[in-house]
NUMIGU-374338 format. One record per residue: y, z, x of N, C-alpha, C in turn. Coordinates in steps of 0.1 Angstrom, whole numbers, padded with zeros to 4 digits, always signed. Example, Ala and Ser with C-alpha at 12.3 -4.5 7.8 and 13.67 -1.06 7.14 Angstrom:
-0057+0078+0132-0045+0078+0123-0033+0078+0132/-0022+0071+0128-0011+0071+0137+0000+0079+0129/
END
This chain:
-0010+0007+0006-0002+0000-0003+0013-0001+0007/+0013+0007+0018+0025+0010+0027+0024-0004+0034/+0017-0015+0037+0022-0024+0044+0022-0033+0037/+0018-0031+0024+0020-0040+0015+0040-0037+0007/+0044-0028+0011+0056-0026+0010+0065-0033+0020/+0062-0032+0032+0067-0034+0044+0067-0043+0042/+0061-0054+0039+0060-0068+0038+0069-0075+0032/+0071-0072+0021+0082-0072+0014+0093-0067+0018/+0095-0059+0021+0108-0058+0028+0110-0061+0040/+0106-0069+0045+0107-0074+0057+0110-0091+0050/+0104-0100+0043+0108-0110+0032+0121-0105+0028/+0120-0094+0018+0135-0094+0015+0147-0095+0026/+0141-0088+0035+0152-0090+0043+0156-0100+0051/+0142-0109+0054+0147-0121+0063+0156-0132+0052/+0160-0134+0038+0163-0135+0028+0173-0134+0027/+0176-0119+0024+0192-0116+0028+0199-0119+0038/+0196-0119+0052+0203-0127+0060+0207-0135+0063/+0202-0147+0057+0207-0160+0051+0217-0159+0042/+0218-0149+0030+0229-0151+0021+0241-0144+0028/+0251-0152+0026+0265-0146+0031+0268-0134+0021/+0276-0119+0024+0278-0106+0018+0290-0111+0011/+0287-0107-0002+0302-0106-0010+0311-0097-0007/+0305-0085-0004+0317-0077+0001+0323-0079+0017/+0317-0087+0022+0317-0089+0038+0331-0098+0042/+0338-0092+0050+0354-0098+0052+0348-0111+0056/+0359-0122+0055+0354-0134+0061+0358-0141+0075/+0345-0141+0076+0349-0148+0092+0353-0151+0098/+0357-0160+0108+0364-0168+0121+0353-0176+0113/+0360-0191+0119+0355-0207+0116+0339-0205+0119/+0334-0213+0113+0321-0213+0119+0319-0222+0130/+0328-0229+0140+0332-0237+0150+0333-0224+0163/+0340-0217+0159+0341-0206+0170+0331-0195+0169/+0325-0192+0157+0311-0188+0156+0301-0189+0165/+0295-0203+0166+0289-0212+0168+0289-0213+0185/+0304-0208+0187+0309-0211+0202+0300-0201+0208/+0305-0192+0199+0302-0172+0209+0286-0179+0210/+0274-0182+0205+0259-0182+0207+0257-0195+0218/+0266-0209+0216+0263-0216+0227+0263-0213+0241/+0246-0211+0250+0247-0205+0262+0250-0209+0272/+0257-0224+0270+0265-0228+0284+0278-0220+0284/+0285-0215+0270+0294-0210+0273+0299-0197+0273/+0290-0188+0275+0289-0171+0277+0287-0169+0295/+0295-0165+0301+0296-0159+0307+0283-0151+0314/+0278-0151+0327+0263-0146+0332+0264-0130+0331/+0275-0124+0330+0271-0105+0328+0268-0109+0311/+0279-0114+0303+0277-0113+0287+0265-0115+0282/+0260-0129+0293+0241-0130+0284+0236-0115+0291/+0237-0108+0301+0226-0103+0304+0230-0088+0295/+0247-0086+0290+0244-0078+0277+0239-0081+0267/+0240-0090+0263+0234-0100+0251+0218-0090+0249/+0216-0098+0260+0196-0097+0265+0197-0078+0264/+0206-0074+0270+0203-0062+0272+0204-0050+0257/+0214-0059+0248+0212-0053+0237+0202-0057+0227/+0197-0070+0228+0184-0069+0218+0178-0064+0228/+0172-0057+0237+0160-0056+0242+0162-0039+0237/+0175-0032+0239+0173-0018+0229+0173-0022+0218/+0174-0031+0211+0174-0030+0196+0160-0032+0190/+0152-0041+0197+0138-0043+0196+0128-0025+0201/+0130-0024+0207+0125-0006+0217+0132+0003+0205/+0141+0004+0197+0146+0008+0191+0136+0007+0174/+0135-0005+0171+0125-0008+0160+0114-0008+0161/+0106-0003+0175+0094-0002+0173+0085-0011+0175/+0080-0015+0168+0071-0031+0159+0084-0041+0153/+0079-0053+0159+0090-0063+0154+0075-0077+0155/+0081-0088+0147+0070-0093+0140+0081-0108+0144/+0071-0118+0153+0074-0129+0152+0062-0141+0147/+0075-0151+0147+0067-0161+0133+0068-0175+0146/+0056-0179+0147+0045-0195+0149+0043-0202+0140/+0043-0216+0142+0034-0226+0137+0024-0225+0141/+0014-0228+0126-0001-0234+0135-0001-0251+0122/+0001-0255+0130+0001-0269+0121+0015-0273+0118/+0011-0272+0103+0027-0269+0094+0028-0255+0086/+0019-0247+0093+0015-0235+0086+0025-0223+0092/+0032-0219+0086+0039-0207+0098+0027-0195+0095/+0028-0186+0108+0021-0175+0111+0027-0164+0116/+0030-0151+0111+0036-0137+0113+0027-0133+0119/+0033-0120+0125+0022-0112+0134+0030-0102+0137/+0026-0087+0141+0037-0076+0148+0032-0072+0161/+0041-0074+0170+0041-0073+0184+0051-0059+0186/+0046-0055+0201+0055-0040+0200+0061-0035+0216/+0058-0045+0225+0062-0045+0238+0073-0057+0241/+0079-0057+0245+0092-0064+0254+0097-0057+0264/+0101-0066+0275+0108-0057+0288+0122-0072+0292/+0130-0064+0303+0135-0072+0306+0130-0075+0323/+0126-0083+0330+0122-0084+0344+0127-0095+0347/+0135-0093+0365+0138-0102+0367+0150-0109+0361/+0159-0104+0349+0171-0108+0341+0165-0121+0334/+0152-0117+0325+0149-0125+0320+0137-0115+0307/+0140-0116+0294+0133-0113+0284+0121-0113+0281/+0115-0107+0285+0096-0110+0281+0088-0103+0268/+0082-0111+0264+0070-0107+0254+0059-0110+0261/+0047-0104+0257+0034-0103+0260+0024-0107+0249/+0013-0111+0255+0001-0114+0249-0014-0120+0258/-0019-0119+0246-0035-0125+0253-0033-0139+0252/-0043-0151+0259-0040-0163+0264-0053-0164+0253/-0063-0159+0250-0071-0157+0240-0068-0165+0226/-0058-0149+0221-0050-0151+0213-0049-0163+0198/-0048-0168+0191-0043-0179+0183-0033-0178+0185/-0022-0167+0184-0004-0165+0186-0007-0174+0203/-0011-0170+0211-0003-0177+0223-0005-0192+0222/-0020-0194+0218-0022-0209+0216-0012-0215+0210/+0000-0209+0200+0001-0217+0191+0018-0215+0199/+0020-0204+0207+0031-0202+0213+0034-0216+0226/+0022-0216+0230+0016-0232+0242+0017-0242+0239/+0017-0242+0226+0018-0259+0218+0032-0259+0215/+0041-0251+0203+0056-0250+0202+0061-0243+0206/+0068-0240+0216+0073-0225+0220+0085-0217+0216/+0088-0230+0200+0100-0223+0197+0091-0211+0185/+0100-0202+0185+0096-0189+0176+0111-0184+0168/+0106-0173+0161+0118-0165+0161+0113-0150+0155/+0119-0140+0158+0116-0131+0156+0120-0121+0141/+0118-0107+0140+0124-0106+0132+0121-0091+0133/+0133-0083+0137+0130-0067+0138+0135-0052+0128/+0131-0053+0121+0139-0039+0111+0139-0024+0117/+0149-0022+0117+0150-0008+0118+0144+0001+0112/+0144+0015+0113+0136+0021+0105+0144+0024+0091/+0153+0023+0091+0161+0024+0078+0161+0017+0066/+0154+0004+0068+0155-0005+0069+0167-0012+0057/+0179-0014+0062+0189-0021+0058+0198-0017+0071/+0193-0029+0085+0193-0036+0093+0183-0041+0097/+0186-0052+0104+0173-0058+0106+0184-0069+0120/+0173-0079+0128+0177-0089+0137+0166-0098+0142/+0176-0107+0138+0164-0118+0140+0165-0126+0153/+0158-0131+0162+0157-0133+0171+0149-0151+0176/+0160-0158+0175+0154-0175+0178+0158-0177+0195/+0147-0186+0196+0146-0198+0209+0134-0200+0212/+0133-0201+0228+0121-0208+0231+0116-0199+0241/+0102-0196+0241+0096-0191+0247+0090-0200+0262/+0086-0195+0275+0082-0200+0285+0075-0191+0289/+0062-0193+0291+0048-0191+0298+0050-0191+0315/+0049-0177+0323+0055-0175+0337+0043-0167+0341/+0034-0172+0349+0024-0167+0356+0029-0161+0369/+0037-0159+0372+0040-0148+0382+0033-0134+0383/+0027-0136+0391+0015-0120+0394+0029-0111+0394/+0036-0112+0397+0041-0095+0402+0051-0091+0390/+0051-0102+0379+0062-0102+0366+0053-0095+0359/+0036-0093+0353+0029-0093+0354+0024-0078+0353/+0022-0082+0367+0021-0065+0371+0035-0052+0363/+0047-0058+0372+0057-0052+0360+0056-0047+0353/+0051-0056+0341+0051-0055+0326+0040-0045+0326/+0029-0044+0330+0022-0036+0331+0019-0021+0333/+0035-0019+0347+0033-0007+0349+0043+0000+0338/+0051-0008+0332+0061-0005+0325+0055-0002+0309/+0043-0005+0309+0033-0002+0298+0019+0000+0297/+0016+0013+0304+0004+0020+0311-0007+0018+0297/-0003+0016+0284-0007+0014+0272-0022+0004+0273/-0012-0004+0281-0016-0022+0281-0028-0024+0291/-0031-0011+0302-0033-0017+0316-0052-0012+0307/-0056-0010+0299-0068-0004+0296-0075-0021+0290/-0062-0027+0287-0069-0040+0276-0064-0053+0287/-0053-0052+0294-0052-0067+0308-0057-0059+0316/-0054-0068+0325-0051-0076+0338-0038-0078+0343/-0032-0078+0355-0026-0092+0357-0026-0101+0364/-0042-0100+0368-0050-0114+0377-0063-0114+0366/-0059-0115+0353-0075-0113+0347-0074-0129+0340/-0066-0137+0343-0070-0156+0332-0061-0153+0316/-0063-0138+0312-0063-0130+0295-0047-0135+0294/-0037-0124+0301-0026-0118+0302-0011-0127+0303/-0007-0131+0287+0002-0141+0293+0016-0130+0293/+0028-0134+0298+0047-0133+0299+0050-0143+0299/+0059-0148+0284+0061-0153+0279+0081-0151+0278/+0093-0159+0287+0104-0152+0285+0112-0159+0276/+0122-0154+0271+0129-0164+0262+0135-0172+0266/+0144-0179+0259+0154-0193+0264+0160-0195+0258/+0173-0199+0256+0184-0203+0247+0182-0197+0234/+0184-0183+0238+0180-0173+0225+0196-0171+0213/+0193-0167+0206+0203-0166+0197+0196-0153+0187/+0200-0142+0185+0202-0130+0179+0210-0130+0171/+0207-0125+0157+0218-0123+0147+0212-0112+0140/+0219-0100+0145+0225-0088+0136+0225-0088+0123/+0222-0084+0113+0220-0085+0100+0218-0072+0092/+0226-0070+0081+0228-0054+0073+0231-0060+0060/+0226-0050+0051+0236-0050+0038+0246-0045+0037/+0254-0039+0049+0266-0033+0042+0272-0038+0051/+0272-0048+0063+0284-0048+0075+0280-0068+0072/+0289-0078+0079+0285-0096+0085+0281-0095+0093/+0273-0104+0094+0265-0110+0104+0271-0109+0117/+0265-0109+0127+0267-0110+0147+0260-0116+0147/+0263-0123+0161+0256-0131+0167+0257-0134+0180/+0244-0129+0186+0252-0131+0199+0242-0143+0207/+0242-0147+0219+0232-0157+0228+0231-0152+0242/+0218-0155+0247+0217-0156+0259+0207-0165+0261/
END
């Protein structure tokens, strides 16, 4: 029952994020808003700050949901770990899983992370790039000890993927949407 309620809440929040809020003040023109998230117009420092903000949000939410595609069918599943390593935001999964196969075929994704209050969420979209660097895998595992019982950095199953061309949309039932890019 709790899973059904949570799934409904996620679907409602995704739908609400796309709607303009009646009580929200008018935003700047869409051209200015879009420029804010165009990666080539953002300074390196701003990209790093935006990435840190997104990472903190994901950690605060605990679990987050990633959407991929399987041919013409969307697929969504929970994830729970992300890390910034060497200036990149990574997620991790196993290569034997369908989600990895979908990511390898089409790197475009969207993440939805819902705060525990149920009234704030973030949608993160971009492209995932697989990284086979052993030191990155080792660092990811060192920061997430609980994964060491399931994965080894050199096991040919562990996949760490970093996010490029990212746009994060911070949404709420009580405030206008805010976008950041990295």
